[in-house]
C-alpha positions in Angstrom: 0.0 0.1 0.0 1.6 3.2 -0.9 2.3 6.0 1.9 -0.6 8.4 2.2 -1.1 11.7 3.6 -2.2 12.1 7.2 -5.6 13.3 6.1 -6.0 10.4 3.7 -5.1 8.1 6.5 -7.8 9.5 8.7 -10.2 9.1 5.9 -9.3 5.5 5.5 -9.8 5.0 9.2 -13.2 6.6 9.2 -14.4 4.5 6.3 -13.2 1.1 7.9 -14.8 2.1 11.1 -18.1 2.1 9.4 -17.8 -1.6 8.9 -17.5 -1.9 12.5 -20.1 0.3 13.3 -22.9 -1.6 11.3 -21.6 -4.8 12.6 -21.8 -3.7 16.1 -25.1 -1.8 15.7 -26.6 -4.8 14.2 -25.8 -7.0 17.4 -26.5 -4.4 20.1 -29.8 -3.6 18.5 -30.7 -7.0 18.0 -30.3 -7.7 21.6 -32.7 -5.0 22.7 -35.2 -6.3 20.1 -35.2 -10.0 21.4 -38.2 -9.9 23.6 -40.4 -8.2 20.8 -39.1 -10.7 18.3 -39.5 -13.8 20.7 -43.2 -12.8 21.2 -44.0 -12.4 17.4 -41.9 -15.5 16.3 -42.9 -17.6 19.3 -39.4 -18.3 20.1 -37.9 -20.3 23.2 -34.7 -19.3 25.0 -32.9 -21.5 22.6 -34.5 -19.7 19.7 -33.4 -16.6 21.1 -29.9 -17.9 21.3 -29.8 -18.9 17.9 -30.9 -15.6 16.4 -27.5 -14.5 17.7 -25.2 -17.5 17.4 -26.3 -18.1 13.9 -24.5 -14.9 13.0 -21.6 -15.1 15.3 -21.0 -18.9 14.6 -20.7 -18.3 10.6 -18.7 -15.2 11.4 -16.2 -17.0 13.7 -15.8 -19.8 11.3 -15.2 -17.7 8.2 -13.1 -14.7 9.4 -9.9 -16.3 9.0 -10.5 -17.4 5.5 -11.8 -13.9 4.6 -8.4 -12.6 6.1 -6.5 -14.9 4.0 -8.5 -14.1 0.8 -8.2 -10.5 1.2 -4.3 -10.9 1.6 -4.4 -12.8 -1.5 -6.9 -11.2 -4.0 -7.0 -7.6 -2.5 -8.3 -6.2 0.8 -10.4 -3.5 -0.8 -12.1 -5.9 -3.2 -13.1 -8.4 -0.5 -14.2 -5.5 1.8 -16.5 -4.2 -0.8 -18.0 -7.6 -1.4 -18.7 -7.9 2.4 -20.6 -4.6 2.4 -22.8 -5.7 -0.5 -23.6 -9.3 0.9 -24.1 -7.9 4.6 -26.6 -5.2 3.3 -28.4 -7.8 1.1 -28.7 -10.1 4.1 -29.9 -7.4 6.3 -32.8 -6.5 3.7 -33.7 -10.3 3.9 -33.4 -10.3 7.6 -36.2 -7.7 7.7 -38.5 -9.7 5.6 -38.1 -13.2 7.3 -41.6 -14.8 7.8 -40.5 -17.2 10.5 -37.7 -17.8 13.1 -36.1 -20.4 10.8 -35.8 -18.1 7.8 -34.4 -15.3 10.3 -31.8 -17.6 11.4 -30.9 -18.4 7.7 -30.8 -14.9 6.7 -28.7 -14.0 9.8 -26.2 -16.5 8.4 -26.1 -14.7 5.2 -25.3 -11.4 7.0 -22.4 -13.3 8.6 -20.9 -14.3 5.4 -20.7 -10.6 4.3 -19.7 -9.7 7.9 -16.7 -11.8 7.8 -15.1 -9.8 4.9 -15.5 -6.6 6.9 -14.0 -6.3 10.4 -10.8 -8.2 10.0 -10.1 -7.0 6.5 -10.7 -3.4 7.6 -8.3 -4.0 10.6 -5.8 -5.3 8.1 -6.2 -2.2 6.0 -5.7 -0.1 9.1 -2.6 -1.9 10.1 -0.9 -1.5 6.7 -2.1 2.3 6.5 -0.9 3.3 10.1 2.8 1.8 10.0 4.1 3.8 12.9 3.5 2.1 16.0 2.2 4.8 18.4 -0.2 6.2 15.4 -1.4 2.7 15.1 -2.2 2.2 18.7 -4.3 5.6 18.6 -6.0 4.4 15.4 -7.0 1.0 17.0 -8.2 3.1 20.0 -10.5 5.1 17.7 -11.7 1.8 16.2 -12.5 0.6 19.8 -14.5 3.8 20.3 -16.7 2.8 17.5 -17.8 0.0 19.7 -18.9 2.3 22.1 -20.8 4.4 19.8 -22.8 1.5 18.7 -23.4 0.6 22.2 -24.9 4.0 23.0 -26.7 4.3 19.7 -27.8 0.7 19.4 -30.2 0.4 22.3 -31.6 3.8 22.0 -32.2 3.7 18.2 -33.2 0.1 18.5 -35.6 1.0 21.4 -37.1 3.8 19.3 -37.6 1.7 16.3 -39.0 -1.5 18.2 -41.5 0.5 20.1 -42.7 2.5 17.0 -42.1 0.6 13.8 -41.4 -2.9 15.0 -38.4 -5.1 15.4 -37.9 -5.8 11.5 -37.0 -2.1 11.2 -33.8 -2.7 13.0 -32.2 -4.2 10.0 -33.0 -1.2 7.9 -30.1 0.6 9.9 -27.7 -1.2 7.9 -28.7 -0.3 4.4 -27.9 3.5 4.1 -24.4 3.0 6.2 -23.5 0.1 4.1 -24.1 1.9 0.8 -22.3 5.0 2.1 -19.3 2.8 2.9 -19.2 1.2 -0.3 -19.1 4.3 -2.5 -16.3 5.8 -0.1 -14.3 2.7 -0.2 -14.3 2.8 -4.1 -13.4 6.5 -4.0 -10.6 6.7 -1.2 -9.3 3.3 -0.2 -6.3 2.2 -2.3 -6.1 -1.7 -3.2 -3.5 -3.7 -1.2 -2.2 -7.3 -1.0 0.2 -9.3 0.7 3.6 -9.9 -1.2 3.4 -13.5 -0.4 -0.2 -14.5 0.4 -0.9 -17.9 2.4 -2.1 -20.7 0.5 -5.9 -21.7 1.0 -6.7 -24.4 3.7 -10.1 -26.0 2.6 -9.6 -29.0 5.0 -8.6 -26.8 7.9 -11.5 -24.5 7.1 -14.1 -27.3 7.0 -12.6 -28.6 10.4 -12.9 -25.3 12.0 -16.6 -24.8 10.8 -17.6 -28.4 12.0 -15.8 -28.0 15.3 -17.5 -24.6 16.3 -21.0 -25.6 14.8 -20.8 -28.9 16.9 -20.0 -27.2 20.2 -22.5 -24.5 19.8 -25.3 -26.8 18.9 -24.3 -29.2 21.9 -24.3 -26.1 24.5 -27.5 -24.6 23.1 -29.7 -27.7 22.8 -28.4 -29.8 25.7 -30.7 -28.3 28.2 -33.9 -29.4 26.3 -32.5 -33.0 25.0 -30.5 -33.6 28.2 -26.9 -33.3 29.0 -26.4 -37.2 29.6 -28.6 -38.0 26.5 -27.0 -40.3 23.8 -27.3 -37.3 21.3 -25.5 -34.9 23.6 -22.7 -37.4 24.4 -22.2 -38.2 20.6 -22.0 -34.6 19.8 -19.6 -34.0 22.6 -17.4 -37.0 21.4 -17.5 -35.6 18.0 -16.3 -32.2 19.0 -13.4 -33.5 20.8 -12.4 -35.8 17.6 -12.8 -32.7 15.6 -10.6 -30.8 17.6 -7.7 -33.5 17.7 -8.2 -33.8 13.8 -7.7 -30.1 13.5 -4.7 -29.6 15.4 -3.1 -32.8 14.0 -3.7 -31.6 10.5 -2.7 -28.0 11.0 0.6 -28.9 12.4 1.6 -31.1 9.3 0.6 -28.1 6.8 3.5 -25.6 5.6 1.0 -22.8 5.5 -2.0 -23.7 7.9 -5.0 -21.9 8.4 -4.2 -21.3 12.1 -0.4 -21.0 12.2 0.9 -22.5 15.4 3.8 -20.3 15.4 1.8 -17.2 16.3 0.9 -18.8 19.6 4.8 -18.9 20.5 4.2 -15.1 21.4 2.7 -15.2 25.1 0.8 -11.8 24.4 -0.6 -13.1 21.2 -1.9 -16.3 23.0 -3.1 -14.0 25.9 -4.8 -11.6 23.6 -6.6 -14.7 21.8 -7.8 -16.0 25.3 -8.8 -12.5 26.5 -10.8 -11.8 23.5 -12.7 -15.0 24.0 -13.3 -14.3 27.8 -14.2 -10.6 27.5 -16.6 -11.0 24.4 -18.2 -14.1 26.2 -18.8 -11.9 29.3 -20.2 -9.2 27.1 -22.4 -11.4 25.1 -23.7 -12.9 28.5 -24.2 -9.3 30.1 -26.1 -8.0 27.2 -28.3 -11.4 26.8 -29.2 -11.5 30.7 -29.8 -7.7 31.0 -32.1 -7.6 28.0 -34.4 -10.2 29.6 -34.2 -8.9 33.1 -35.1 -5.2 32.2 -37.8 -6.2 29.6 -39.1 -9.6 30.9 -38.9 -9.0 34.8 -39.0 -5.2 35.2 -41.5 -5.0 32.4 -39.8 -2.1 30.8 -40.0 -1.1 27.1 -37.2 -1.5 24.6 -36.4 2.2 24.7 -36.4 2.2 28.3 -34.3 -0.7 28.6 -31.9 1.0 26.0 -31.6 3.9 28.3 -30.6 1.8 31.2 -27.6 0.6 29.1 -26.6 4.1 28.3 -24.1 4.4 31.1 -22.2 1.2 30.0 -22.0 2.8 26.4 -21.0 6.1 27.5 -18.1 4.4 29.6 -17.0 2.3 26.5 -17.1 5.3 24.3 -14.9 7.3 26.6 -12.3 4.7 27.6 -11.7 3.1 24.4 -9.5 5.8 22.8 -7.8 6.3 26.3 -6.9 2.6 26.1 -5.3 3.1 22.8 -3.2 5.9 24.2 -2.2 4.1 27.3 -1.0 1.1 25.0 0.9 3.5 22.8 2.8 4.9 25.9 3.0 2.2 28.6 1.9 -1.1 27.0 -1.3 -3.2 27.5 -0.9 -4.3 31.1 -2.5 -1.5 33.0 -5.7 -1.4 30.7 -6.1 -5.3 30.8 -5.9 -5.6 34.6 -8.2 -2.5 35.2 -10.7 -4.1 32.7 -10.7 -7.5 34.2 -11.2 -6.0 37.7 -14.0 -3.9 36.5 -15.8 -6.7 34.7 -15.4 -8.9 37.6 -16.9 -6.4 39.9 -19.7 -5.7 37.8 -20.6 -9.4 37.4 -20.3 -9.8 41.2 -22.9 -7.0 41.8 -25.5 -8.8 39.7 -24.7 -12.4 41.2 -24.0 -11.6 44.8 -26.0 -8.3 45.6 -29.0 -8.6 43.2 -28.1 -5.5 41.3 -30.9 -6.1 39.0 -33.3 -5.2 41.8 -31.6 -2.0 42.9 -31.5 1.1 40.7 -28.1 2.6 42.4 -26.5 -0.9 41.9 -27.8 -1.5 38.6 -26.2 1.9 37.4 -22.9 0.7 38.9 -23.0 -2.4 37.3 -23.3 -1.0 33.9 -20.7 1.8 34.7 -18.2 -0.9 35.8 -18.8 -3.0 32.8 -18.6 -0.2 30.3 -15.1 0.6 32.0 -14.1 -2.7 31.6 -15.0 -3.4 27.9 -13.9 0.1 27.1 -10.4 -0.7 28.3 -10.1 -4.4 27.1 -10.9 -4.2 23.3 -8.1 -1.9 22.0 -5.3 -4.1 23.7 -6.7 -7.4 22.0 -6.3 -6.1 18.4 -3.0 -4.2 19.2 -1.3 -7.2 20.8 -2.5 -9.7 18.2 -0.8 -7.6 15.3 2.2 -6.7 17.1 5.2 -8.9 16.3 3.8 -10.4 13.2 5.1 -9.4 9.6 2.9 -7.0 7.8 2.2 -9.3 5.0 0.2 -11.7 7.3 -1.6 -8.8 9.2 -4.9 -10.0 7.7 -4.4 -13.4 9.1 -3.2 -12.2 12.5 -6.3 -9.7 12.8 -8.7 -12.2 11.6 -7.6 -14.8 14.4 -8.1 -11.9 16.9 -11.4 -11.1 15.4 -12.3 -15.0 15.1 -11.4 -15.1 18.8 -14.1 -12.2 19.6 -16.8 -14.0 17.5 -16.0 -17.4 19.4 -16.4 -15.7 22.9 -19.7 -14.1 21.7 -21.0 -17.4 20.6 -19.9 -19.3 23.6 -20.9 -16.7 25.9 -24.6 -16.6 24.4 -24.5 -20.4 24.2 -23.4 -21.2 27.7 -25.2 -18.3 29.5 -28.5 -19.0 27.7 -28.0 -22.7 28.4 -27.5 -22.1 32.2 -30.6 -19.7 32.1 -32.6 -22.3 30.3 -31.8 -25.1 32.7 -32.9 -22.7 35.4 -36.2 -21.7 33.9 -37.0 -25.0 32.0 -37.0 -23.3 28.5 -39.5 -20.6 29.5 -38.9 -17.1 30.4 -40.8 -16.3 33.6 -41.0 -13.3 36.0 -38.2 -14.7 38.3 -35.5 -14.6 35.6 -33.1 -12.9 37.9 -32.8 -15.8 40.4 -32.3 -18.3 37.6 -29.5 -16.1 36.1 -27.3 -15.8 39.2 -25.1 -19.0 38.4 -24.7 -17.5 34.8 -23.4 -14.0 36.4 -20.9 -16.0 38.3 -19.7 -17.3 35.0 -19.2 -13.7 33.8 -17.3 -13.0 37.0 -15.0 -15.7 36.1 -14.3 -14.5 32.6 -13.5 -11.1 34.2 -10.8 -12.9 36.6 -9.3 -14.8 33.5 -8.8 -11.3 31.9 -7.1 -9.8 35.0 -4.6 -12.9 35.4 -3.6 -12.9 31.8 -3.3 -9.1 32.0 -0.6 -9.7 34.5 1.0 -12.8 33.1 1.3 -12.0 29.4 2.5 -8.4 29.6 6.1 -8.7 31.5 9.6 -9.0 30.4 9.3 -12.7 29.9 6.4 -12.2 27.7 8.2 -9.3 25.7 10.9 -11.8 25.0 8.7 -14.3 23.6 7.3 -11.5 21.0 10.9 -11.0 19.7 11.5 -14.7 19.3 8.5 -15.4 17.6 8.9 -12.4 15.3 12.6 -13.7 14.5 11.3 -17.1 13.8 8.5 -15.9 11.5 11.0 -13.9 9.5 13.5 -16.5 9.4 11.0 -19.5 8.3 9.1 -17.2 5.9 10.2 -17.6 2.3 11.8 -14.2 0.8 9.6 -12.4 -1.7 10.6 -10.2 -4.7 10.9 -6.5 -3.9 13.3 -4.3 -1.6 15.7 -6.2 0.5 14.8 -6.8 4.2 17.8 -6.8 6.4 16.2 -7.2 9.9 12.9 -8.2 11.4 12.6 -4.6 12.4 11.6 -3.6 8.8 8.7 -5.6 8.7 7.7 -6.4 12.2 5.3 -4.0 13.9 6.5 -5.3 17.4 10.1 -4.6 16.5 9.1 -1.1 15.8 7.7 -0.2 19.0 10.0 0.8 21.8 9.8 -1.4 25.0 7.3 0.4 27.3 8.2 1.3 31.0 8.5 -1.9 33.2 8.8 -4.3 30.4 5.1 -4.3 29.4 4.3 -5.6 26.1 
């Protein structure tokens, strides 16, 4: 990608952020619309889970393929294709006659969505080559998540209360069309000098594994955890995982490169992404039901209650990016983990859903945690990796987020369904307490990994991984590269104070 002026780089960032905006808006608006959809489509708890997980499951399964394809055939081309498919899928979702068709069209949305966020992040990574500038750009990217959280519940609440839940999918159409036009005008095409070969077997194993695990968790409460079908599915998932690991280790260019996980910060970022987004998905799913089903609030009023969380996410995401650029990811990650844990404990141990002051505190704390945790995930995932593989590295981080969202909704929904036996009663708060402790556990995991994977030892693993990737990767035609510093974003970044990486 040619060196762009500062103004052009900021314009590229703004265009790429629109992809995150429409995808994030789609998720936050959908959560606030779940009760209305459940009533019209006569859906159970499992049915509501599938409206979310059908999207995140396909998204998680295809993100790495999309990142690899973008590096191969052109990032702008794949990004534009994703905008078209996502917009068409959104239109079809608004016309879905039944729950089954809605799930099918949500899967179509996900095919388009898989071509948006990881490819946009790859474009950003290759546009902002200065490490500090890149960290700030990723902070702005994270702030868009806060904007979607703030606007999603409010706009969704207005639309659901006035027009109906189908109108929530109309939001994606004008934004998608505008992004498509601006992409054609202002984003230059870019490709990896040496793109990775496609891995159809690995891709198929990933899709089968994620689908089997998700189906097992969601459906087990209704078919029985010890039923022959559940046990068969669980055994199949184990075999698929073993087959995936064994197959990928033998490939020269695997779909999921095991060498990436030689970096402790990269591995930590992957697990943190799963844990934090599982916590977010569970938090939104539980609070949507508690506010509307138990308190009897309208969709708009429920959205207003979520505003403190959204505001904190919006404010703290850019701050997190600046903290990473100056001092590394340790402080944002540790504070984020503590805040997420504290929020979940308020709901699990102190019945925050029944107390207005505690409810506000719970939303504020979670907003602090999520606002701080998102930028370190992306920044750490791409640091230390050659820019030629930026699409794959960022796609793994994005995949981890979607896997976390999928598992969060599946596990939290399964725990809730087990407590209410498939119905949604007025006493949903009591049935959700075990689920809140799971969210708290996710926060503890983020805290521990924030400490363990950001020290001097972790920094050394980053350097070793970068050197290994450079040494084992084949040379490509073009300007000579004399050291990892010329291609490794991590190598360009000065060591933060205290050895934090």
